Residue, then its C-alpha position, 0 to 999 in steps of 0.5 A: m286550549n293551553a292558557q300561559p300565565a302572565k309573566r310578571r316583571r322583575q322589581f329591582k330595589v337601589f341602595f345607596y349606602e350616602p357616607y360614599c356618595k360624592g353626588c358626581e351624576i355618573c349613575t344618573e347619566m348612565c341609568p337607561e331607565d331615568v331611574l336615579r337623581i342627584g337630590s336635596r338632601l346634603g348626605p355627610l361629606g358634603y353633597f347632594l346624594a344621588e336618590v331613586k326617583d322611579e324605582g318601578a321603572c328600574n329595569g336591573c341593568r346594574y348598569c350605576e351600580v357598577a359605574c359608580p366610582d365610590m361604590a355606593i350604589t348597590v342594586v337588588e332584585v325584590d321577589e314580591 
């Protein structure tokens, strides 16, 4: 019997460049996995910043990264 190893789920990390974030909520609306939210912390521009709500749910689609009008988001795959 030839046992196949279990496939590991790919893991991703979402980074925000806070000086560019204006809390427009586009990233939260675009995320199909509900990974992001607008938090309660104010950024340097005086807007509430986007933040990660559930990083483990990120599927790496990068919709948030592409949709961000200010290029404040980067999604990277991590090796664990």
